[in-house]
C-alpha positions as CSV (number, residue, x, y, z in Angstrom):
1,X,233.6,289.1,153.1
2,X,232.0,287.4,150.4
3,X,229.2,287.5,153.1
4,X,229.7,290.9,153.4
5,X,229.2,291.6,149.8
6,X,226.0,289.8,149.5
7,X,224.2,291.2,152.7
8,X,225.2,294.7,151.2
9,X,223.7,293.8,147.9
10,X,220.9,292.3,149.5
11,X,220.2,294.7,151.7
12,X,220.3,297.9,148.5
13,X,218.1,295.5,146.7
14,X,215.6,295.6,149.3
15,X,216.1,299.7,150.2
16,X,215.2,299.8,146.2
17,X,212.4,298.5,146.5
18,X,211.1,299.9,149.6
19,X,211.7,303.6,147.9
20,X,209.6,301.9,144.8
21,X,207.1,300.8,147.3
22,X,207.0,304.5,148.9
23,X,206.2,306.2,146.1
24,X,204.0,303.4,144.0
25,X,201.9,304.0,147.1
26,X,202.2,307.4,147.2
27,X,201.2,307.6,143.7
28,X,198.1,305.8,144.2
29,X,196.8,308.0,147.2
30,X,197.8,311.1,144.1
31,X,195.6,309.7,142.1
32,X,192.6,308.2,144.1
33,X,190.9,311.1,143.6
34,X,186.4,310.8,142.8
35,X,184.5,314.6,142.0
36,X,182.6,315.9,144.5
37,X,178.5,316.2,143.7
38,X,175.7,318.4,144.1
39,X,172.5,316.0,143.2
40,X,169.1,317.5,142.9
41,X,165.9,315.2,142.7
42,X,162.2,316.7,142.2
43,X,159.5,314.0,142.4
44,X,155.9,316.2,142.7
45,X,153.1,313.4,142.8
46,X,149.7,313.3,142.0
47,X,150.0,316.4,139.6
48,X,148.0,314.5,137.3
49,X,145.0,314.4,138.8
50,X,144.2,318.1,138.5
51,X,143.3,320.1,135.6
52,X,146.0,322.7,134.4
53,X,145.0,326.5,133.9
54,X,146.3,329.4,131.3
55,X,149.7,329.4,133.7
56,X,150.6,326.8,136.2
57,X,153.5,327.3,137.4
58,X,154.7,325.0,140.6
59,X,157.9,326.3,142.6
60,X,160.8,324.3,144.8
61,X,163.5,325.7,146.1
62,X,167.4,326.2,144.9
63,X,170.5,324.5,145.5
64,X,172.7,326.9,146.6
65,X,176.5,327.2,147.2
66,X,177.8,329.6,150.0
67,X,175.0,331.8,148.5
68,X,175.6,331.2,145.1
69,X,173.6,328.6,143.1
70,X,174.9,324.9,142.4
71,X,173.8,325.1,138.3
72,X,174.3,327.4,136.3
73,X,171.8,328.9,134.7
74,X,171.4,327.4,131.9
75,X,171.6,323.7,133.5
76,X,168.5,324.8,134.9
77,X,166.3,326.8,132.4
78,X,164.0,325.4,129.9
79,X,164.5,322.2,130.6
80,X,161.4,319.5,129.8
81,X,160.2,316.6,131.8
82,X,156.9,315.3,131.0
83,X,154.1,318.3,130.6
84,X,156.7,320.8,132.4
85,X,159.1,323.5,131.2
86,X,161.8,324.9,134.0
87,X,162.0,328.2,134.2
88,X,164.3,330.1,136.9
89,X,161.2,332.7,138.9
90,X,162.5,335.7,141.1
91,X,159.7,335.6,144.8
92,X,159.5,337.5,147.7
93,X,161.8,334.7,148.8
94,X,164.7,334.9,146.9
95,X,165.3,333.7,143.4
96,X,163.8,330.2,142.8
97,X,163.4,327.0,140.4
98,X,159.6,327.3,139.1
99,X,158.0,323.8,136.9
100,X,156.1,325.6,134.6
101,X,152.7,323.9,132.4
102,X,153.0,323.8,128.9
103,X,150.7,321.2,127.6
104,X,146.5,320.1,127.9
105,X,146.7,317.6,130.7
106,X,149.6,318.6,134.0
107,X,152.1,314.9,134.3
108,X,153.5,313.9,138.2
109,X,156.9,315.9,138.2
110,X,160.3,313.2,137.9
111,X,163.7,315.4,137.1
112,X,166.6,315.0,138.1
113,X,170.2,317.7,138.1
114,X,173.8,317.1,139.5
115,X,176.7,319.5,139.3
116,X,180.2,318.0,140.0
117,X,183.2,320.0,141.2
118,X,186.4,317.8,139.5
119,X,188.8,319.0,142.5
120,X,186.1,318.2,144.7
121,X,183.7,320.2,147.3
122,X,184.2,322.2,150.9
123,X,180.9,322.3,152.5
124,X,181.0,324.2,155.7
125,X,177.3,324.3,156.5
126,X,175.0,321.9,154.8
127,X,172.1,324.2,156.5
128,X,173.4,327.0,154.3
129,X,175.0,325.1,151.2
130,X,172.2,323.2,150.7
131,X,168.3,324.8,150.0
132,X,167.7,328.1,149.4
133,X,165.6,329.7,151.2
134,X,166.4,329.0,154.3
135,X,163.7,329.9,156.7
136,X,163.7,329.6,160.4
137,X,162.7,325.6,161.8
138,X,158.7,325.5,161.4
139,X,156.7,322.5,162.1
140,X,155.1,321.3,159.4
141,X,151.5,319.2,160.3
142,X,152.4,317.8,156.3
143,X,155.5,316.8,156.6
144,X,155.6,312.7,156.8
145,X,159.3,311.6,158.0
146,X,160.8,311.2,161.2
147,X,163.0,313.9,162.3
148,X,166.7,314.4,161.0
149,X,169.5,312.4,162.2
150,X,170.6,315.7,163.9
151,X,167.1,317.5,164.0
152,X,169.0,321.5,165.0
153,X,170.0,321.3,161.6
154,X,167.3,321.1,160.6
155,X,165.1,324.6,158.9
156,X,161.8,325.9,157.0
157,X,162.0,326.4,153.2
158,X,159.1,327.1,150.9
159,X,156.8,324.9,148.1
160,X,154.4,326.8,145.4
161,X,151.3,325.3,144.1
162,X,149.4,327.7,142.1
163,X,145.4,328.1,143.4
164,X,144.3,328.0,139.7
165,X,144.9,324.4,139.1
166,X,141.3,322.4,139.5
167,X,140.6,319.3,140.8
168,X,139.7,316.2,137.9
169,X,137.4,314.9,140.1
170,X,136.1,315.9,143.5
171,X,138.0,313.3,146.3
172,X,141.3,314.1,144.4
173,X,144.0,313.5,147.2
174,X,147.1,315.4,148.1
175,X,150.1,316.6,146.1
176,X,153.4,314.7,147.5
177,X,157.0,316.7,147.4
178,X,159.8,314.2,147.4
179,X,162.6,316.3,146.9
180,X,165.6,315.1,147.8
181,X,169.8,317.2,147.7
182,X,172.9,314.4,147.5
183,X,175.7,316.7,148.6
184,X,179.3,314.5,148.8
185,X,182.7,316.6,149.3
186,X,184.7,314.1,146.7
187,X,188.1,312.1,147.6
188,X,191.1,314.2,147.2
189,X,194.6,311.6,147.8
190,X,192.6,308.8,148.8
191,X,190.5,311.1,151.8
192,X,187.5,311.0,151.7
193,X,185.1,313.6,152.4
194,X,181.8,314.3,154.1
195,X,178.5,313.2,152.8
196,X,175.2,314.4,153.3
197,X,171.5,314.0,152.5
198,X,168.8,316.8,153.0
199,X,165.3,315.9,152.2
200,X,161.7,317.5,151.9
201,X,158.9,315.1,152.1
202,X,155.4,316.6,152.8
203,X,151.9,315.1,151.9
204,X,150.0,318.6,151.1
205,X,146.3,318.6,151.0
206,X,144.1,319.8,148.6
207,X,143.2,323.2,148.9
208,X,146.4,324.0,150.7
209,X,147.8,326.4,148.2
210,X,150.8,329.3,146.9
211,X,153.8,329.8,149.1
212,X,153.7,327.3,151.6
213,X,156.6,326.1,154.3
214,X,157.5,323.1,154.1
215,X,160.3,320.5,156.1
216,X,163.9,320.2,155.3
217,X,165.5,317.6,157.3
218,X,169.4,316.4,157.0
219,X,171.0,313.3,157.3
């Protein structure tokens, strides 16, 4: 009888440990979350070799999700990066992000914007949830990246170089546009979401100005 009681007690204790262990694992899974993230990096090199005009605007695509801006206007407008100030502008392709020259000398552009989604986010179509405008794919002679991981998802977008800037030297080289959008769905209850990288990497020769199609590659 004593052996039976001891076995019953041990079994009861084990059941309690198993029960609380399951609760503990479940709680860890529930609280083991991380936010979703959109991070937009804009790097344009070679501008320091140009002379500004009265109005100097360099325009790049705008990150969007579900046809809505990823970033609030206040997060984008009137930010200063070197000799540039950001403004939102309306173009024939829709709203885009302009870097407006504010100094007597131009600098290269290095800017980063990020937006977190505390409860994660779901990306249904990265082509439609990255850069805007989205245009049908047209091969670019200026791109210096290999095809994306899935070339069928690559598309074209637009950058703008003003025709009023002038090279400081006759041998002034190209402008290099490196745009990166990192999109991460986040982790909810220990379930890690998808992660995407969309890049524009173009080396645009001097003399190519105004609205210029570039390739956005999905990785």
